[in-house]
N, C-alpha and C positions, 0 to 999 in steps of 0.2 A: 507412447514414445518413452525413451529412456531419459534418465535424469540429466544427462549432458545437454540434450536438446531442450529440455524444460528450462535448464539454467540459462541457456542462450536466449530463449524466447522471453523469459521473465526478467533477465538481467540480474538474477540472484546467483550467488555462489552455490556450489554443490554443498558446502558446509552449512550454509543458511537453510537450504531446502531440507537437508537431513535434520537440522535442529528443529525446524517447524514440524517435521514428522515426529521427532522425539517428544515434543510437547503436545502433540495431538491436534495440531491445526490443519494438517493435510496428511492424508494417508495415501500412498500409492494405490491405485485401483487394482493392481495385480503385480505379480512377479513372474519373470521369465523362468524357463526351466533352469537356467543358470543362476537364478536368484537375483537377477537385476530388477530394480524397481521399474515399474511401468506406469505411466501416467496418461490420463485422458485429457481432453479439452476442458472438462469440468474441473479437473485437478489444477490445470494451468490457470483457469479463471479464479479459483480459490487463492492461489499464490499471488495473483495480481491484486486481489482485494487486500491481502496481507501487505504486499509491497506498497500499496497506496496508503494504508493506514499507518504504517510505521513512522514515516517522516512527520505525520501529524500528531505524534506523541501518544497514540493509543497503546495500551498495554496488551500483553498476550491474552489476558483474561477477557479484555474488551473485544479483541479480535475473535476469540473463541465464541463469545456471546453473540456477536453480530453474525458470524458464520452459521451458528446454530439457528438463529432466527431466520436467516435467508434460506437455509436448508429446509426448514420446516415450511416456509412459504412456498418453496419450489417443489415440495414433495407432492406426489399424486394424491395423497390422502386428503379427504375432505376435512376442512377445518370448520369448527363452529364459529359463529359470529364473534363471540367473546374472545376466543383464542386468536382469531384472525386480527381483531383490533389490538390485542395485547402485543402480538408480533409486529404489527405495523407501527405501534407506538415505540417499540424498541428500536426499529430501524430509523424512525423519525428522530429519536434521541441522538443516534449516531450521525445522522445527516446534519442535524443542528450543530453538534460538536465539531464536525468536519468543517462546516461553514464558518464557525468562529475561529478555528485554527487557520483556515485559508485567509481570513481577514487579517489576523495577526501577522501571517507571513507576508501579506501584501504591504503592510505597514513596515515590516522589517526590510523588505526588498526596496521600498521607496527610500528609506533611510540609507541603505547601503548604496543605492544609485546616486543619491545626493552626495554622500561622502566621496564616492569614486569621482564624481564630477568636480568636487572641490579640489581633490588632489590633482586631477587632470589640469584644471585651470591654474593651479599653483605651479605645476611643472611648466606649463606653457608660458606663464608670466616670468618664470625664472630662467627659461632656456636662453642661451646666448643667441643674439640675433645674427642672421646671416648677411646683414647689410654691411659689415665691416670690411 
C-alpha cells in the first residue's frame, strides 16, 4: 500500500511516517516503478507500535531497541536459549515501563475528570435558575 493509505490506517501524518523512515524506525518494504513508497502489513504494524509508544514518552532510541528485539524474536532464525532470554528481558522491560506510564496516565485522567466535575458543579450552582 502507498503512504497515503498507511497514514489513514495508522492516523499518522505523511510527514511523521517519512520522519520515522529518516530515523530508521520503519523502512518501506518496496518502491513502485514511479518511486512511491510501498508498505506491507508488517510495516503498518511497526508504525502502530511506534504510535503507541510515543504518547508514553518512549524515545526514538527506545522505540528502535524494542523493534529490534521484536524483529529478532519474530525472525525465522533459531535463537539460542541465552539470546532468547535476553530478548525477552528487553521486551519485559518495555512492558513494565509501559505499565508504569499507563498508571501515571490513569492518575492524571482521574485528576482531570475530578477537576472537570468541580467546574461543572460550579457552573451548575452559579447558573441562573429558571424558576423566576
